[in-house]
BAMI-536206 format. One record per residue (C-alpha): x, y, z. Coordinates in nm, 2 decimals. Layout:
REM BAMI-536206
[[X Y Z]],
...
END
This chain:
REM BAMI-536206
[[-2.70 10.26 0.29]],
[[-2.47 9.98 0.40]],
[[-2.81 9.77 0.36]],
[[-2.91 9.90 0.02]],
[[-2.53 9.84 -0.09]],
[[-2.60 9.43 0.02]],
[[-2.89 9.38 -0.15]],
[[-2.76 9.57 -0.51]],
[[-2.48 9.29 -0.48]],
[[-2.78 9.05 -0.42]],
[[-2.95 9.10 -0.69]],
[[-2.67 9.10 -0.91]],
[[-2.55 8.79 -0.76]],
[[-2.88 8.66 -0.88]],
[[-2.82 8.74 -1.17]],
[[-2.51 8.51 -1.20]],
[[-2.65 8.20 -1.04]],
[[-2.93 8.24 -1.31]],
[[-2.71 8.24 -1.60]],
[[-2.48 7.97 -1.45]],
[[-2.80 7.76 -1.42]],
[[-2.87 7.78 -1.71]],
[[-2.56 7.71 -1.88]],
[[-2.44 7.42 -1.70]],
[[-2.69 7.34 -1.42]],
[[-2.43 7.11 -1.19]],
[[-2.18 7.36 -1.17]],
[[-1.96 7.43 -0.87]],
[[-2.09 7.75 -0.66]],
[[-1.75 7.80 -0.39]],
[[-1.79 8.03 -0.13]],
[[-1.45 8.23 -0.37]],
[[-1.70 8.34 -0.63]],
[[-1.99 8.42 -0.43]],
[[-1.76 8.70 -0.30]],
[[-1.59 8.80 -0.58]],
[[-1.97 8.89 -0.70]],
[[-1.97 9.04 -0.40]],
[[-1.74 9.27 -0.38]],
[[-1.73 9.38 -0.79]],
[[-2.15 9.50 -0.72]],
[[-2.02 9.69 -0.42]],
[[-1.72 9.84 -0.57]],
[[-1.95 10.04 -0.79]],
[[-2.02 10.23 -0.56]],
[[-1.84 10.51 -0.39]],
[[-2.07 10.55 -0.05]],
[[-2.14 10.36 0.29]],
[[-1.75 10.19 0.19]],
[[-1.73 10.07 0.61]],
[[-1.93 9.69 0.64]],
[[-2.13 9.63 0.30]],
[[-1.85 9.41 0.21]],
[[-1.94 9.13 0.54]],
[[-2.31 9.29 0.45]],
[[-2.31 9.16 0.09]],
[[-2.14 8.80 0.14]],
[[-2.41 8.75 0.39]],
[[-2.70 8.80 0.16]],
[[-2.60 8.65 -0.07]],
[[-2.53 8.38 0.14]],
[[-2.88 8.35 0.20]],
[[-2.94 8.37 -0.12]],
[[-2.76 8.09 -0.29]],
[[-2.90 7.88 0.00]],
[[-3.27 8.00 -0.09]],
[[-3.23 7.95 -0.43]],
[[-3.14 7.60 -0.40]],
[[-2.79 7.62 -0.54]],
[[-2.50 7.45 -0.36]],
[[-2.20 7.61 -0.22]],
[[-2.02 7.31 -0.23]],
[[-2.05 7.07 -0.53]],
[[-2.46 6.87 -0.54]],
[[-2.50 6.50 -0.50]],
[[-2.51 6.46 -0.92]],
[[-2.90 6.27 -0.98]],
[[-3.09 6.44 -0.72]],
[[-3.29 6.74 -0.93]],
[[-3.21 7.12 -0.77]],
[[-3.50 7.33 -0.60]],
[[-3.46 7.60 -0.77]],
[[-3.68 7.82 -0.60]],
[[-3.69 8.14 -0.69]],
[[-3.57 8.44 -0.41]],
[[-3.79 8.73 -0.28]],
[[-3.70 9.03 -0.49]],
[[-3.51 9.33 -0.29]],
[[-3.64 9.68 -0.26]],
[[-3.56 9.93 -0.50]],
[[-3.28 10.14 -0.44]],
[[-3.31 10.47 -0.29]],
[[-3.13 10.72 -0.54]],
[[-2.75 10.78 -0.48]],
[[-2.46 10.90 -0.61]],
[[-2.32 10.89 -0.94]],
[[-2.13 10.55 -0.97]],
[[-1.94 10.42 -1.21]],
[[-2.03 10.13 -1.44]],
[[-1.99 9.74 -1.25]],
[[-1.79 9.50 -1.35]],
[[-1.90 9.30 -1.64]],
[[-2.13 8.96 -1.52]],
[[-1.96 8.61 -1.57]],
[[-2.16 8.41 -1.76]],
[[-2.05 8.11 -1.57]],
[[-1.89 7.97 -1.25]],
[[-1.50 7.73 -1.32]],
[[-1.52 7.38 -1.18]],
[[-1.29 7.18 -1.07]],
[[-1.03 7.10 -1.27]],
[[-0.93 6.71 -1.36]],
[[-0.61 6.79 -1.11]],
[[-0.81 6.91 -0.84]],
[[-1.04 6.66 -0.82]],
[[-0.73 6.38 -0.79]],
[[-0.58 6.57 -0.52]],
[[-0.94 6.57 -0.36]],
[[-0.92 6.20 -0.38]],
[[-0.61 6.09 -0.33]],
[[-0.66 5.94 0.02]],
[[-0.95 5.77 -0.06]],
[[-1.03 5.42 -0.03]],
[[-1.28 5.28 -0.31]],
[[-1.40 4.89 -0.31]],
[[-1.54 4.76 -0.62]],
[[-1.86 4.58 -0.50]],
[[-1.98 4.27 -0.77]],
[[-2.18 4.00 -0.83]],
[[-2.48 3.87 -1.02]],
[[-2.84 4.08 -0.96]],
[[-3.00 3.95 -0.69]],
[[-2.70 3.84 -0.51]],
[[-2.78 4.11 -0.26]],
[[-2.47 4.38 -0.28]],
[[-2.75 4.61 -0.13]],
[[-2.79 4.41 0.18]],
[[-2.46 4.34 0.24]],
[[-2.33 4.71 0.18]],
[[-2.53 4.84 0.42]],
[[-2.43 4.65 0.67]],
[[-2.04 4.79 0.60]],
[[-2.20 5.15 0.59]],
[[-2.32 5.01 0.99]],
[[-2.01 4.94 1.06]],
[[-1.73 5.03 0.91]],
[[-1.86 5.41 0.82]],
[[-1.83 5.34 0.42]],
[[-2.04 5.56 0.19]],
[[-2.21 5.29 -0.01]],
[[-2.28 5.44 -0.42]],
[[-2.48 5.23 -0.64]],
[[-2.44 5.23 -1.02]],
[[-2.76 5.19 -1.05]],
[[-2.94 5.43 -0.83]],
[[-2.71 5.67 -0.91]],
[[-2.83 5.62 -1.33]],
[[-3.18 5.58 -1.23]],
[[-3.18 5.90 -1.01]],
[[-3.00 6.04 -1.33]],
[[-3.24 5.97 -1.58]],
[[-3.56 6.08 -1.37]],
[[-3.36 6.44 -1.28]],
[[-3.57 6.71 -1.48]],
[[-3.35 6.87 -1.78]],
[[-3.09 6.55 -1.79]],
[[-2.88 6.51 -2.12]],
[[-2.85 6.21 -2.07]],
[[-3.22 6.05 -1.90]],
[[-3.40 5.85 -2.25]],
[[-3.04 5.74 -2.30]],
[[-2.99 5.57 -1.97]],
[[-3.35 5.46 -1.94]],
[[-3.35 5.29 -2.27]],
[[-3.00 5.15 -2.15]],
[[-3.14 5.02 -1.84]],
[[-3.51 4.88 -1.99]],
[[-3.29 4.65 -2.23]],
[[-3.01 4.51 -1.99]],
[[-2.76 4.69 -2.18]],
[[-2.45 4.81 -2.05]],
[[-2.48 5.23 -2.00]],
[[-2.17 5.43 -2.15]],
[[-1.87 5.43 -1.93]],
[[-1.83 5.78 -1.95]],
[[-2.19 5.86 -1.76]],
[[-2.13 5.60 -1.46]],
[[-1.77 5.73 -1.40]],
[[-1.88 6.11 -1.40]],
[[-2.18 6.04 -1.17]],
[[-1.95 5.78 -0.99]],
[[-1.74 6.09 -0.87]],
[[-1.89 6.39 -0.81]],
[[-2.08 6.17 -0.57]],
[[-1.76 6.12 -0.42]],
[[-1.66 6.42 -0.36]],
[[-2.01 6.57 -0.29]],
[[-2.02 6.34 0.04]],
[[-1.66 6.47 0.14]],
[[-1.60 6.14 0.31]],
[[-1.34 5.91 0.21]],
[[-1.42 5.51 0.24]],
[[-1.65 5.42 0.00]],
[[-1.82 5.07 -0.15]],
[[-1.90 5.15 -0.52]],
[[-2.21 4.85 -0.59]],
[[-2.27 4.70 -0.93]],
[[-1.89 4.85 -1.12]],
[[-1.70 4.78 -1.26]],
[[-1.89 4.59 -1.54]],
[[-1.66 4.61 -1.82]],
[[-1.30 4.59 -1.76]],
[[-1.23 4.90 -1.99]],
[[-1.48 5.05 -1.71]],
[[-1.25 4.90 -1.42]],
[[-0.90 5.06 -1.60]],
[[-1.10 5.45 -1.67]],
[[-1.18 5.43 -1.32]],
[[-0.86 5.34 -1.22]],
[[-0.66 5.58 -1.40]],
[[-0.93 5.87 -1.43]],
[[-1.03 5.88 -1.02]],
[[-0.84 5.63 -0.81]],
[[-0.76 5.30 -0.78]],
[[-0.99 5.04 -0.63]],
[[-0.85 4.88 -0.27]],
[[-0.99 4.53 -0.34]],
[[-1.29 4.36 -0.52]],
[[-1.57 4.20 -0.30]],
[[-1.73 3.96 -0.47]],
[[-2.06 3.81 -0.39]],
[[-2.14 3.48 -0.54]],
[[-2.50 3.28 -0.60]],
[[-2.61 3.04 -0.90]],
[[-2.81 3.22 -1.12]],
[[-3.15 3.00 -1.00]],
[[-3.11 3.20 -0.71]],
[[-3.14 3.52 -0.77]],
[[-3.37 3.42 -1.04]],
[[-3.64 3.37 -0.74]],
[[-3.51 3.67 -0.55]],
[[-3.56 3.91 -0.83]],
[[-3.89 3.79 -0.97]],
[[-3.98 3.79 -0.59]],
[[-3.85 4.18 -0.59]],
[[-3.95 4.27 -0.91]],
[[-4.34 4.22 -0.71]],
[[-4.31 4.54 -0.58]],
[[-3.99 4.71 -0.65]],
[[-4.14 4.91 -0.99]],
[[-3.84 4.87 -1.14]],
[[-3.85 4.81 -1.59]],
[[-3.57 4.53 -1.54]],
[[-3.69 4.31 -1.28]],
[[-3.87 4.10 -1.52]],
[[-3.79 3.76 -1.63]],
[[-3.65 3.86 -2.04]],
[[-3.46 4.15 -1.93]],
[[-3.32 3.95 -1.57]],
[[-3.19 3.68 -1.82]],
[[-3.03 3.91 -2.04]],
[[-2.83 4.06 -1.77]],
[[-2.72 3.71 -1.65]],
[[-2.55 3.71 -1.96]],
[[-2.37 4.01 -1.98]],
[[-2.28 3.98 -1.62]],
[[-2.12 3.66 -1.71]],
[[-1.94 3.78 -2.06]],
[[-1.87 4.16 -1.96]],
[[-1.84 4.18 -1.59]],
[[-1.68 3.83 -1.47]],
[[-1.37 3.88 -1.65]],
[[-1.32 4.20 -1.47]],
[[-1.35 3.95 -1.12]],
[[-1.10 3.74 -1.29]],
[[-0.86 4.02 -1.39]],
[[-0.86 4.15 -1.01]],
[[-0.81 3.80 -0.89]],
[[-0.45 3.78 -1.05]],
[[-0.33 4.03 -0.83]],
[[-0.46 3.90 -0.51]],
[[-0.73 4.18 -0.52]],
[[-1.09 4.01 -0.48]],
[[-1.25 3.87 -0.18]],
[[-1.55 3.59 -0.25]],
[[-1.83 3.55 -0.09]],
[[-2.10 3.29 -0.10]],
[[-2.43 3.38 -0.08]],
[[-2.67 3.16 -0.08]],
[[-2.70 3.18 0.29]],
[[-2.95 3.38 0.48]],
[[-2.80 3.74 0.50]],
[[-2.67 3.71 0.85]],
[[-2.44 3.43 0.76]],
[[-2.34 3.60 0.47]],
[[-2.25 3.91 0.66]],
[[-2.06 3.70 0.87]],
[[-1.88 3.64 0.65]],
[[-1.80 3.96 0.53]],
[[-1.74 4.15 0.82]],
[[-1.46 3.87 0.90]],
[[-1.31 3.97 0.57]],
[[-1.35 4.36 0.67]],
[[-1.17 4.31 1.06]],
[[-0.88 4.17 0.89]],
[[-0.84 4.39 0.65]],
[[-0.95 4.76 0.87]],
[[-0.87 4.62 1.20]],
[[-1.22 4.74 1.33]],
[[-1.53 4.60 1.52]],
[[-1.35 4.29 1.67]],
END
């Protein structure tokens, strides 16, 4: 009888999760919400109460995992594998029971206040530099040596544009192809969700903010940055690197027209961000003309002083 109660509760939870995935595919599926669904359904039966809650919760947790849903916040931009779970065996006739509680159409997301509380002890470093300056290479070194999580705004946007069912996919694709800046609400939401999902406290945010309003909005809505790491590189050097990368990258913006427009956009909109933070002593500038190892030696020296590690 306990197995039948668990199977019935699993069936109810499947309908809850399926309904939520249609209306809000990136909502948070918390353990407490799954537990509540199990208890609502289990309460509809007047028999076999002993051990049924434990079985129901265990079954629902397994169901959530095999169905491709997350018990916690998923990383934005990565498609969810909505694999169907096996249909439970039909229940044998049981004693008449009270009608089950109405199913919930969706599950609650974290509030803005809860998100800010979760991120209040984080360290965020903005990593800026023209396209082709080598930001990604240097961020990979910092991840290895200092335990940072590297979040590339560009990579998150490209992943989101390819995610099936994304309401922003076509918009992002058009902005990136034409070398324009994606609306900040989209980018900030992707960054915030990725930070929350990681469970970590140190972040390198690469290629963001690209405008002054993005910087101010991010620090107001998410968390203030610790400083900005600026990789300085002449345009002719960056152009040569990007054209070489374009031979194999497959990126829509690695073409001469987009590259020149990106240079112009960086100078006109992103460099004022660097000037703004320089006034308050929150910019560390590193030249990127030399070979990557030589550049990283200078970067590492800065981080050793600030974080007192890897000396």
